[in-house]
C-alpha positions as CSV (number, residue, x, y, z in Angstrom):
1,M,77.0,-15.2,-5.1
2,T,75.6,-11.9,-6.3
3,S,72.3,-10.8,-4.7
4,Q,71.1,-9.9,-8.2
5,Q,68.5,-12.3,-9.5
6,Y,69.9,-14.1,-12.6
7,Y,66.5,-15.6,-13.3
8,P,63.6,-13.3,-12.8
9,H,60.9,-16.0,-13.3
10,K,59.7,-18.6,-11.0
11,C,60.3,-22.2,-11.5
12,T,58.2,-25.3,-10.7
13,P,60.1,-28.4,-9.7
14,T,58.5,-31.9,-9.8
15,V,60.5,-33.3,-6.9
16,F,60.5,-31.6,-3.5
17,P,62.5,-32.5,-0.3
18,A,60.2,-34.5,1.9
19,E,58.9,-32.8,5.1
20,P,59.2,-34.2,7.7
21,F,62.3,-36.2,6.8
22,D,64.0,-39.0,8.9
23,A,66.8,-40.7,7.1
24,N,66.9,-43.6,9.5
25,A,63.2,-44.3,9.3
26,D,63.4,-44.3,5.4
27,A,66.4,-46.7,5.7
28,E,64.3,-48.9,8.0
29,T,61.3,-48.8,5.5
30,L,63.6,-49.9,2.6
31,R,65.1,-52.7,4.7
32,K,61.6,-54.0,5.7
33,A,60.6,-53.7,2.0
34,M,63.4,-56.0,1.1
35,K,63.5,-58.4,4.0
36,G,62.1,-61.9,3.8
37,F,60.2,-63.5,0.9
38,G,59.2,-61.1,-1.8
39,T,59.6,-57.3,-2.2
40,N,57.4,-54.4,-1.3
41,E,57.8,-52.6,-4.6
42,Q,55.6,-49.7,-3.8
43,A,57.3,-48.9,-0.5
44,I,60.6,-48.7,-2.3
45,I,59.3,-46.5,-5.0
46,D,57.6,-44.2,-2.5
47,V,60.9,-43.6,-0.7
48,L,63.5,-43.3,-3.4
49,A,61.6,-41.5,-6.0
50,R,60.1,-39.0,-3.5
51,R,63.1,-37.5,-1.9
52,G,65.6,-34.7,-3.0
53,I,69.1,-35.5,-3.8
54,V,70.7,-34.6,-0.5
55,Q,67.9,-36.7,1.2
56,R,68.8,-39.7,-1.0
57,L,72.3,-39.5,0.0
58,E,71.5,-39.3,3.7
59,I,69.2,-42.4,3.3
60,S,72.1,-44.3,1.7
61,E,74.4,-43.2,4.3
62,A,72.0,-44.2,7.1
63,F,71.3,-47.6,5.5
64,K,74.9,-48.5,5.4
65,T,75.5,-47.2,9.0
66,L,72.6,-49.1,10.4
67,Y,72.8,-52.4,8.5
68,G,76.4,-52.5,7.4
69,K,75.6,-52.9,3.6
70,P,75.3,-50.3,0.8
71,L,71.7,-49.7,0.1
72,E,72.3,-50.0,-3.6
73,T,73.7,-53.5,-3.2
74,V,70.8,-54.8,-1.3
75,L,68.4,-53.1,-3.6
76,T,70.0,-54.6,-6.7
77,N,70.0,-58.1,-5.2
78,H,66.3,-57.9,-4.5
79,C,65.3,-56.2,-7.7
80,W,67.5,-57.4,-10.5
81,N,65.7,-60.5,-11.5
82,D,62.1,-59.4,-11.0
83,S,59.6,-56.8,-12.3
84,L,60.9,-54.1,-9.8
85,S,64.1,-53.8,-11.6
86,R,62.2,-52.8,-14.7
87,G,59.8,-50.7,-12.5
88,L,62.6,-48.8,-10.8
89,E,64.1,-47.8,-14.1
90,E,60.9,-46.1,-14.9
91,C,60.4,-44.9,-11.4
92,F,63.6,-42.8,-11.7
93,S,62.4,-41.1,-14.8
94,M,58.7,-41.3,-14.9
95,S,57.9,-40.5,-11.3
96,L,60.1,-37.4,-11.6
97,C,57.6,-36.3,-14.3
98,S,54.7,-36.7,-11.9
99,R,52.5,-33.6,-11.9
100,E,51.2,-34.3,-8.3
101,T,52.6,-32.2,-5.6
102,L,54.2,-34.6,-2.9
103,P,51.9,-35.2,0.1
104,A,54.1,-33.4,2.5
105,Y,53.9,-30.1,0.3
106,Q,50.2,-30.1,-0.3
107,H,49.7,-27.5,2.4
108,H,51.7,-25.0,0.3
109,S,49.6,-22.7,-2.0
110,S,52.3,-22.2,-4.5
111,P,55.3,-24.8,-4.4
112,E,57.4,-22.6,-6.7
113,F,60.7,-21.2,-6.3
114,T,62.8,-18.7,-8.2
115,E,65.5,-20.5,-10.1
116,Q,68.1,-18.4,-8.3
117,E,67.0,-19.9,-5.0
118,V,67.2,-23.4,-6.6
119,V,70.7,-22.5,-7.9
120,D,71.6,-21.7,-4.3
121,T,71.1,-25.5,-3.6
122,F,74.4,-25.9,-5.4
123,V,75.9,-24.8,-2.0
124,V,73.9,-27.5,-0.2
125,Q,74.9,-30.2,-2.8
126,E,78.5,-29.0,-3.0
127,G,78.5,-29.5,0.8
128,S,77.2,-32.9,0.7
129,D,80.7,-34.3,0.2
130,A,81.6,-32.5,3.4
131,I,78.6,-34.0,5.2
132,Y,79.4,-37.6,4.4
133,G,83.2,-37.2,3.9
134,G,84.7,-37.2,0.3
135,R,86.0,-40.7,0.7
136,A,82.7,-42.1,1.9
137,H,80.9,-40.6,-1.1
138,N,83.5,-41.8,-3.5
139,D,83.3,-45.3,-2.0
140,L,79.5,-45.2,-2.4
141,L,79.8,-44.4,-6.1
142,K,82.3,-47.1,-6.7
143,E,80.1,-49.6,-4.9
144,L,77.2,-48.4,-7.0
145,K,79.2,-49.0,-10.2
146,S,80.3,-52.4,-9.2
147,E,76.9,-53.7,-8.3
148,L,74.6,-52.1,-11.1
149,G,74.6,-52.3,-14.8
150,G,73.3,-50.8,-18.0
151,K,70.7,-47.8,-17.9
152,F,69.7,-48.8,-14.4
153,E,73.1,-48.0,-13.3
154,D,73.0,-44.7,-15.1
155,V,69.6,-43.7,-13.5
156,I,70.8,-44.7,-10.0
157,L,74.1,-42.9,-10.2
158,A,72.4,-39.8,-11.6
159,L,69.9,-39.7,-8.6
160,M,72.6,-40.5,-6.1
161,T,75.2,-37.9,-7.3
162,P,75.2,-34.2,-6.2
163,L,74.5,-32.0,-9.2
164,P,77.9,-30.3,-9.7
165,H,79.6,-33.7,-9.5
166,F,76.9,-35.2,-11.9
167,Y,77.4,-32.4,-14.5
168,A,81.2,-32.6,-14.2
169,K,81.1,-36.3,-15.0
170,E,78.6,-35.7,-17.9
171,L,81.2,-33.1,-19.4
172,H,84.1,-35.5,-18.8
173,D,82.2,-38.3,-20.5
174,A,81.5,-35.9,-23.5
175,V,85.1,-35.2,-24.1
176,S,86.3,-38.7,-23.3
177,G,87.0,-41.7,-25.7
178,I,86.4,-41.5,-29.4
179,G,84.4,-38.5,-30.7
180,T,83.0,-35.7,-28.8
181,D,79.4,-35.3,-27.6
182,E,79.1,-31.6,-28.6
183,E,75.4,-31.4,-27.9
184,A,75.8,-32.5,-24.2
185,I,78.5,-29.9,-23.8
186,I,76.3,-27.2,-25.4
187,E,73.3,-28.2,-23.3
188,I,75.2,-28.1,-20.0
189,L,77.3,-24.9,-20.5
190,C,74.5,-22.9,-22.2
191,T,72.0,-23.5,-19.5
192,L,73.9,-22.8,-16.3
193,S,74.5,-19.6,-14.4
194,N,78.0,-18.1,-13.8
195,Y,77.9,-19.7,-10.4
196,G,76.9,-23.1,-11.6
197,I,79.6,-23.1,-14.4
198,R,82.3,-22.1,-11.8
199,T,81.1,-24.8,-9.3
200,I,81.2,-27.5,-11.9
201,S,84.6,-26.4,-13.2
202,S,85.9,-26.6,-9.6
203,F,84.5,-30.1,-9.3
204,Y,85.8,-31.1,-12.7
205,E,89.4,-30.3,-11.8
206,N,89.2,-32.0,-8.4
207,L,87.7,-35.1,-10.0
208,Y,89.9,-35.4,-13.0
209,G,93.0,-33.5,-12.2
210,K,92.7,-31.3,-15.3
211,S,90.7,-28.0,-15.9
212,L,87.5,-28.3,-17.8
213,E,88.8,-25.6,-20.1
214,S,91.8,-27.4,-21.0
215,D,90.0,-30.6,-21.9
216,L,87.5,-28.7,-24.0
217,K,90.4,-27.0,-25.9
218,S,92.1,-30.3,-26.6
219,D,88.9,-31.9,-27.8
220,T,87.4,-29.1,-29.9
221,S,88.6,-26.6,-32.4
222,G,87.9,-23.4,-34.3
223,H,85.0,-21.2,-33.6
224,F,83.4,-23.7,-31.5
225,K,86.3,-24.0,-29.1
226,R,86.4,-20.4,-28.8
227,L,82.7,-20.3,-27.8
228,L,83.1,-23.0,-25.2
229,V,86.2,-21.2,-23.7
230,S,84.1,-18.1,-23.4
231,L,81.2,-19.9,-21.8
232,C,83.6,-21.6,-19.3
233,M,84.9,-18.1,-18.2
234,A,81.3,-17.5,-16.7
235,N,81.3,-13.8,-17.0
236,R,77.7,-13.3,-18.1
237,E,76.3,-10.0,-16.9
238,E,73.7,-10.7,-14.2
239,S,72.0,-7.3,-13.9
240,Q,68.1,-7.1,-14.5
241,V,68.5,-3.7,-15.9
242,V,68.1,-3.5,-19.6
243,D,70.0,-0.8,-21.6
244,P,68.0,-0.1,-24.9
245,S,70.8,2.0,-26.3
246,Q,73.3,-0.9,-25.8
247,A,70.7,-3.3,-27.3
248,R,70.6,-1.3,-30.4
249,A,74.3,-0.9,-30.7
250,D,74.8,-4.8,-30.2
251,A,72.1,-5.5,-32.8
252,H,73.8,-3.3,-35.4
253,A,77.2,-4.7,-34.5
254,I,75.9,-8.3,-35.1
255,F,74.4,-7.3,-38.4
256,E,77.5,-5.6,-39.5
257,A,79.6,-8.7,-38.5
258,G,77.5,-11.1,-40.3
259,E,74.7,-10.4,-42.8
260,G,75.9,-6.8,-43.5
261,K,79.2,-7.8,-44.8
262,W,81.1,-10.4,-46.9
263,G,82.2,-13.1,-44.5
264,T,81.5,-13.4,-40.7
265,D,83.3,-11.9,-37.7
266,E,82.3,-14.7,-35.2
267,S,84.0,-12.9,-32.4
268,V,81.2,-10.2,-32.4
269,F,78.5,-12.9,-32.1
270,N,80.6,-14.6,-29.4
271,S,81.1,-11.5,-27.3
272,V,77.6,-10.3,-27.3
273,L,75.8,-13.7,-26.9
274,V,78.1,-14.9,-24.1
275,T,78.4,-11.7,-22.0
276,R,75.0,-10.0,-22.0
277,S,72.4,-10.9,-19.6
278,Y,69.4,-12.8,-20.8
279,Q,67.2,-9.7,-20.3
280,Q,69.5,-7.6,-22.3
281,L,69.8,-10.2,-25.0
282,R,66.0,-10.3,-25.3
283,Q,66.0,-6.7,-26.0
284,T,68.8,-7.0,-28.5
285,F,67.0,-9.8,-30.4
286,L,64.0,-7.4,-30.7
287,E,66.3,-4.7,-32.1
288,Y,67.9,-7.0,-34.5
289,E,64.6,-7.9,-36.1
290,Q,64.1,-4.2,-36.8
291,V,67.6,-4.0,-38.3
292,A,67.5,-7.2,-40.3
293,G,63.9,-7.9,-41.0
294,H,64.1,-11.4,-39.4
295,D,65.2,-13.0,-36.2
296,I,68.7,-13.6,-34.9
297,G,68.3,-17.4,-35.2
298,S,67.9,-17.0,-39.0
299,A,71.0,-14.9,-39.2
300,I,73.1,-17.5,-37.1
301,K,71.8,-20.3,-39.5
302,R,73.0,-18.3,-42.5
303,E,76.3,-17.3,-41.2
304,F,77.4,-20.4,-39.2
305,S,77.3,-24.2,-39.5
306,G,78.3,-27.3,-37.5
307,S,78.7,-27.2,-33.7
308,V,79.3,-23.5,-33.4
309,E,75.9,-22.9,-35.1
310,K,74.3,-25.3,-32.6
311,G,75.9,-23.6,-29.7
312,L,74.9,-20.2,-30.7
313,L,71.3,-21.3,-31.4
314,A,71.2,-23.0,-28.0
315,I,72.0,-19.6,-26.4
316,V,69.4,-17.9,-28.4
317,K,66.8,-20.5,-27.5
318,C,67.6,-20.4,-23.8
319,V,67.3,-16.6,-23.8
320,K,63.9,-16.9,-25.4
321,S,62.8,-19.9,-23.2
322,K,65.0,-22.2,-21.3
323,V,62.3,-24.6,-20.6
324,G,61.4,-24.6,-24.3
325,F,65.0,-25.6,-25.0
326,F,65.0,-28.4,-22.6
327,A,61.6,-29.6,-24.0
328,E,63.1,-29.8,-27.5
329,R,66.0,-31.6,-26.1
330,L,63.9,-34.2,-24.5
331,H,61.7,-34.6,-27.7
332,D,64.8,-35.0,-29.7
333,S,66.2,-37.6,-27.4
334,M,63.2,-39.7,-28.1
335,A,62.6,-39.0,-31.8
336,G,63.6,-41.3,-34.6
337,M,65.1,-44.7,-34.2
338,G,66.2,-45.6,-30.7
339,T,66.3,-43.4,-27.5
340,R,69.2,-41.2,-26.6
341,D,69.0,-42.4,-22.9
342,K,71.8,-40.4,-21.6
343,T,70.2,-37.1,-22.7
344,L,66.8,-38.3,-21.3
345,I,68.2,-39.3,-17.9
346,R,70.4,-36.2,-17.6
347,I,67.6,-33.6,-18.2
348,I,64.9,-35.5,-16.2
349,V,67.1,-36.0,-13.2
350,S,69.0,-32.7,-13.2
351,R,65.9,-30.4,-13.7
352,S,63.5,-32.4,-11.5
353,E,64.3,-30.2,-8.5
354,I,64.5,-27.0,-10.6
355,D,62.0,-26.6,-13.3
356,L,60.8,-29.9,-14.8
357,G,57.2,-29.0,-14.1
358,D,57.5,-25.9,-16.4
359,I,59.5,-28.2,-19.0
360,K,56.5,-30.6,-19.0
361,K,54.0,-27.9,-19.6
362,N,56.1,-26.5,-22.6
363,F,56.7,-30.0,-24.0
364,E,52.8,-30.6,-24.3
365,E,52.3,-27.2,-25.7
366,Q,55.0,-27.7,-28.4
367,Y,54.2,-31.4,-29.3
368,G,50.6,-32.0,-28.4
369,K,51.3,-34.9,-26.1
370,S,52.5,-35.1,-22.5
371,L,56.1,-35.9,-21.6
372,E,55.0,-38.9,-19.7
373,S,53.3,-40.4,-22.7
374,Y,56.4,-39.8,-24.9
375,I,58.6,-41.5,-22.3
376,A,56.2,-44.3,-21.9
377,V,56.2,-45.1,-25.7
378,S,60.0,-44.6,-26.0
379,C,60.6,-47.0,-23.1
380,L,58.2,-49.6,-24.4
381,T,60.2,-49.6,-27.7
382,S,63.7,-49.4,-26.2
383,S,65.9,-52.2,-25.1
384,S,67.2,-50.1,-22.3
385,F,63.9,-49.6,-20.5
386,N,60.8,-51.6,-20.0
387,I,57.5,-50.6,-18.3
388,T,55.5,-53.6,-19.1
389,N,55.1,-54.5,-15.4
390,Y,55.4,-50.9,-14.1
391,P,52.8,-49.8,-11.6
392,R,50.1,-47.9,-13.3
393,D,49.7,-45.1,-10.5
394,I,53.5,-44.2,-11.0
395,V,53.4,-44.0,-14.7
396,N,50.2,-41.8,-14.6
């Protein structure tokens, strides 16, 4: 991992690891909450929705060790036919949106971390398989899938899966079966650091026996395929130093490869947008406006179409504001008829320990309503989710 800061700004998560933390005590709390007649819904929510991913995995392992049953099996048996099953569905999306700092962190004056520090948690999450043993973790996921169903299963699996493993599965789902989920591929590959892409690529090959690059090549074509292959190489510059002369040269090169000629040389757009650092690209975009009289996004819309247009625009949006890009993705997932639950779950869960607090703020600035209120309305009108009986304090 380079010592250079890939992301210079600070990020605000909405979920923090609990301090102090005792996996055995949490496992006992969950058992008591589900023992005997009735279920202590609030106790279950307080534990599972207020722990980091590594802690949730430790709780699950502790529960199975202490009581001889997978936590998810017991939880499902107690929840499936009552209001808690519906409440938990929202717990794992809505409580992740909670603006409140968790009680254990209230003594911190600024619970913020640079995104590079959060990206370092890939190391911790990658090591979680070693902590529990790869076989034990795989058995846990198999048991989860056999016991759960529908979107509840999707939420639980997302919460209980280390992030590189989760992203690898999302990418595999995107290229498997009939059709390709280009937007999911774009969202994941365009928003990760070099280290993140390399880690996920390694997980992908270990899980599925084929390289991510080869699967993307076989499932896409043309300029879009070349863009994805370039992103998979994970060779973006990570220096914080901006070279103004290089920015001017790149701006002119992009103009001459697109609007300044008949036809489009997509390789120039590809090479600049995929290899330059975010800081360098911001300066390049300013220079492009001076050359062309409008922003780079307008040029891409004129010169490209289809998936490659979406991919290049996603890079531009992430360079300008990554949290703004995620806010737009969340809004689009709930706009129109039906809710694109997979997108909603993926972003809420994967960004909750990174920058979901910033995404929430940007969402409200862009759309005039809180993310929580959008999710609440979406869930009320969706057959996949129901918050009719969901505890008011968690929703709010």
